[in-house]
N, C-alpha and C positions, 0 to 999 in steps of 0.2 A: 966460330966467331967470338964466343965468350967463354971464359973459364967456368963461370957459373951463370946459368940462365936465371933471369929475374921472374919468369913466369912460374906459377900463377899469382905470385904475391905483388908484382908490379908490372907495368907495361914494358914492352921490349925497349931496350936502350938504343937500338939501331934499326928503327923502322925503315929508314931509307935504304938499308941493305938487305931487308927481309925479302926472301923469295918464297912464294907459295907453290905448293905442288899442284899440278894440273888436276889431280884427282880431288883436291880440296874444293874445286868448283863443280864437282859432279861429273867430270869428263872421265870416262873409262878408257884409258889409253890403250889397253890391250884390245878392247872391242873396236876402238877407232882405227887402230893400225890394221886390223883384219878387214874392215870396210874399205880402207884406202889402199889395201894391198901393199903395206909397208912391213918390213921385218921388225918385229918387236924384240926378238932375240937374235943377235948376230953372231952367236957361237960362244963357246967356252972362253972364259977369261976376257970378255969384252963388256963394255958398258955402252948402252945406247941412251942418249938423252933426247927428250921431246920437250918442245916449248910451244907456247901459244900466245897470241896477241889478242887481248879482249878489248873491244871498243864499243861505243854507243853509236848505233846507226843514225840517230837523230842529230848528233853533233856533226857527223860526217856530211849528212844531207844539208844541214844549215851552212856549213863551210863551203860546200860545193855550190849552193844557191847564191852565195855572195860573190862568186867569181864572175 
């Protein structure tokens, strides 16, 4: 994204493009894939991506109650 990162001297210049790793939220992807019976490794010379959507149950409940 950047030729030179501004961290740790300044905040990120592109916060809207910043993507956090799932592990940064304390989710152990390898352990999660084992529990869900999903392949973590799909063989040599492959890359497997995992994503997650994080949301607040209270906001969803409030929106649903307004319907």
